[in-house]
Each structure stands twice: as structure tokens, then as C-alpha cells.
C-alpha positions in Angstrom: 20.0 9.6 -7.4 21.9 8.7 -10.7 19.2 8.6 -13.8 18.5 5.3 -15.3 16.9 3.5 -18.1 15.4 0.3 -18.1 15.4 -1.4 -21.5 13.9 -4.9 -22.5 15.2 -6.8 -25.1 12.4 -6.9 -28.1 12.8 -10.4 -30.4 12.5 -10.0 -34.5 9.5 -11.7 -35.4 9.5 -15.7 -35.3 12.6 -15.2 -32.9 12.6 -16.0 -29.5 14.9 -14.9 -26.5 17.9 -17.5 -25.5 21.2 -17.7 -23.2 23.3 -16.9 -26.1 21.8 -13.8 -27.0 22.4 -12.8 -23.3 26.3 -14.0 -24.1 26.4 -11.8 -27.0 25.2 -8.7 -25.1 27.7 -8.9 -22.7 30.6 -9.4 -24.9 29.5 -6.0 -26.3 29.6 -4.5 -23.1 32.9 -5.8 -22.8 34.0 -4.6 -26.6 33.2 -0.9 -25.6 35.4 -1.3 -22.4 32.8 -2.5 -20.1 34.5 -3.4 -16.5 32.9 -6.2 -14.6 32.0 -4.6 -11.4 30.0 -8.0 -9.7 26.4 -8.8 -10.1 22.6 -7.6 -9.6 19.5 -8.7 -9.1 16.0 -7.4 -8.3 12.6 -9.1 -8.1 9.0 -8.3 -9.2 6.3 -10.2 -7.2 2.9 -9.8 -8.5 0.1 -9.7 -5.8 -3.5 -11.2 -6.1 -5.8 -10.5 -3.0 -6.9 -13.6 -1.1 -10.7 -13.1 -0.9 -12.3 -15.9 1.5 -15.8 -14.6 2.0 -16.8 -13.8 -1.5 -20.2 -12.7 -0.1 -18.5 -9.9 2.0 -18.0 -6.8 -0.3 -18.1 -4.6 2.4 -14.1 -4.3 2.3 -12.1 -3.4 -0.8 -9.1 -4.8 -2.0 -6.6 -3.3 -5.0 -7.4 -6.1 -7.5 -4.0 -6.6 -8.0 -0.2 -4.7 -7.9 3.0 -5.1 -8.3 6.0 -5.8 -5.5 9.2 -4.5 -6.4 13.0 -5.0 -4.6 15.8 -3.3 -5.5 19.3 -4.5 -5.2 21.0 -0.9 -4.7 17.8 0.0 -2.2 17.7 -3.2 0.2 15.8 -1.9 3.2 13.0 -0.8 1.0 10.2 -2.2 -1.1 7.9 -0.9 -3.6 4.6 -1.3 -4.1 2.9 -0.1 -7.7 -0.5 0.1 -8.0 -1.4 0.8 -11.3 -5.0 1.2 -11.5 -4.3 4.2 -8.8 -1.4 5.3 -10.6 0.9 5.5 -7.3 3.9 3.9 -5.6 4.3 3.9 -2.5 7.8 3.1 -0.5 7.8 0.5 2.6 10.3 -0.7 4.7 11.4 -4.4 3.3 10.0 -6.0 6.3 6.3 -5.5 4.8 6.6 -8.8 2.9 7.0 -11.1 6.1 4.1 -8.9 7.7 1.9 -9.7 4.3 2.9 -13.4 4.9 1.9 -13.2 8.0 -1.9 -11.8 7.0 -2.3 -13.7 4.2 -4.5 -10.7 2.5 -2.5 -11.4 -0.6 -0.4 -14.1 -2.6 2.1 -13.8 -5.2 0.7 -14.8 -8.5 3.9 -15.0 -10.1 7.6 -13.6 -9.2 10.3 -12.9 -11.6 13.9 -12.2 -11.0 16.1 -10.1 -12.9 19.5 -11.0 -12.5 23.0 -10.2 -14.3 26.1 -8.9 -13.9 26.8 -4.8 -13.3 29.6 -3.1 -15.8 31.4 0.1 -15.3 31.8 2.5 -18.8 32.9 5.3 -17.6 30.5 7.4 -16.3 27.9 5.0 -17.1 26.8 2.0 -15.4 25.3 -0.8 -17.5 23.5 -4.0 -15.9 22.9 -6.9 -18.2 20.7 -9.6 -17.1 17.9 -12.1 -17.8 14.4 -12.3 -16.8 13.6 -16.0 -14.8 10.5 -17.2 -13.2 11.3 -17.8 -9.5 9.4 -20.6 -9.3 10.8 -22.5 -12.6 13.9 -20.9 -13.2 12.7 -20.3 -16.9 14.1 -17.9 -19.1 11.3 -15.1 -19.8 13.4 -12.2 -21.1 16.5 -10.1 -21.3 16.8 -6.8 -19.9 19.6 -3.7 -19.5 19.9 -1.0 -16.7 21.6 2.0 -17.8 22.8 4.4 -15.4 24.5 8.1 -16.0 26.2 8.9 -12.6 26.6 12.5 -12.8 23.0 13.7 -13.1 19.6 13.0 -11.5 17.5 15.2 -13.7 15.2 13.3 -16.0 14.9 16.1 -18.0 18.9 16.8 -18.4 19.6 13.6 -19.1 17.5 12.6 -22.5 20.7 14.1 -24.6 23.7 12.4 -23.1 21.6 9.1 -22.6 19.7 9.2 -25.9 23.6 9.6 -27.3 24.8 6.8 -25.4 22.1 4.5 -26.2 22.6 5.1 -29.9 26.4 4.6 -29.6 25.1 1.0 -28.1 22.7 0.1 -30.5 25.4 0.7 -33.2 27.5 -1.5 -31.6 25.3 -4.2 -31.1 24.0 -4.2 -34.6 27.3 -5.3 -35.3 26.8 -8.9 -33.9 23.6 -9.5 -36.4 21.0 -10.3 -33.3 17.8 -11.7 -34.3 16.2 -8.5 -31.9 17.0 -4.9 -30.2 16.6 -3.1 -27.1 13.9 -1.1 -26.7 13.5 2.2 -23.9 9.9 3.0 -23.7 9.2 6.1 -21.3 6.9 5.5 -18.8 4.6 8.8 -18.3 6.1 9.6 -14.8 3.5 12.3 -14.1 0.8 10.0 -13.8 2.7 8.9 -10.6 3.0 11.9 -9.3 6.7 12.0 -9.8 8.9 15.0 -10.4 11.6 15.5 -12.2 14.3 14.5 -10.0 15.0 11.0 -10.3 14.2 8.0 -7.2 13.7 4.6 -6.9 9.5 5.3 -7.7 11.1 6.2 -11.2 12.8 2.9 -11.6 9.9 0.9 -10.0 7.6 2.8 -12.7 9.8 1.8 -15.5 10.0 -2.0 -14.5 6.4 -1.7 -14.3 6.6 -1.0 -18.5 9.0 -3.9 -18.7 6.5 -6.3 -17.1 3.8 -5.0 -19.6 6.1 -5.7 -22.2 7.2 -9.1 -21.3 3.4 -10.6 -21.2 2.6 -9.0 -24.7 5.9 -10.5 -26.1 4.7 -14.0 -24.3 1.7 -13.3 -25.9 2.6 -12.7 -29.5 4.9 -15.7 -29.2 2.2 -17.9 -28.2 -0.1 -17.0 -30.8 2.6 -17.2 -33.5 2.9 -21.0 -32.4 -0.5 -21.7 -32.5 -0.7 -20.0 -35.9 2.4 -22.1 -37.1 0.6 -25.4 -35.3 -2.8 -24.6 -37.5 -0.5 -24.4 -40.5 0.9 -27.6 -40.0 
């Protein structure tokens, strides 16, 4: 499958994400001749075990894990067990089975959704990150996909060059932040050089960690500001 980078919006110190930034980013894609192809959506759920008998330690549960659904693979569901460094592919029906078994509960679920664009041999998906329960904006993401190559190593040069072009175009809008690409250590998950949906799941796991870190930083800044007042 095509190579994909998943990037997240990193606000400047003291700034926050908002819908105006998302609008500006979308306009920037159209400014580099991006052609709209429709909408896209992925969902990440954070699962915690339901322990009914705290005294029963004979059963071992994964302490927590992520479940990821990707629009381009509608019949599949991907579990990321971070502690074990495992990514497991299952049929999408596993979500219904889990609900019936009531062994795990969803602690929080996030939708990544927006518009897909075609830019030459690249596809760009720009979208917002919102909580499923409250529909509140938590971040902005962009998927950058190069269609002709499926080797992660061979794609680095052309992906990096396109990313530089994108950053230069976006910088002209003087927005309070920038997109960041943090490459996971795919080998830790036992993934090969040939790109797969599991690579995408690993990247979204990293995005989740960054969103949490950004939220904590914003809360700390607000608390410090309140103390100074």
C-alpha cells in the first residue's frame, strides 16, 4: 500500500488549536492545486479492562490498549498493545463481540475527520480531532500519502522534500504553530519496511501521545496564568 506520514499540529507556546487554523490549512492545500476528493474519517478508542472481582488475580488483562478503525480498510480493526509493542489486525465485527463480552470499556474515543485532496501523486487528508462524546476540538492532523511507493526507507527523500514545500507554503500564512512529523520506531512493533495499515496504526498511537502531551502543557500554562493573576 502507499506510504503515509501522519502529522499533528503543534501550537506555539501560549496558543491553542481552533477551527480558523483548520480553515487556513485547508485553503493552503487548495493553494498548491489540491483537488477535493471527498471526506475521510478514522476513529481511535482507548480501552480499559472491566474488573468485576478485584480479588481475582488469576486472570491477566492488558492494562489498556488502543483500537483503531481506518476508512480505507473498513472491514478491519487494529489493536495497539503499547506495553507489549504489538499491533493486531482483526475483523471489524470484533467491536460488537467486545461490547457483548463486556470485558473492556471505552474510556475515550476520538474521531479524526476532514477532507481528502489529490495533489499530483500525493493525497493529503486534513482534519480535526474531536471527542466522540462531546464533539470538542482536540487537535488538527494531516495524512500525507505518496501513492507510487510502498517502501518506507525509499520514500524518505521524496516525502521529506514534499513536506518542506508544504511547510514553506503554510509559513506564508503566519499561523501560530506548525505541523510535526514524529517517526515511530516501527521495528519495536515488529513491522517491516513494506508499508501496511499497522504502520498507520503505530503512527496514530504516537499522535495520541502528542495530543495528550499538548493538552497537559496547555492546562499547565492556564494554571500558571491563573496563579499569576
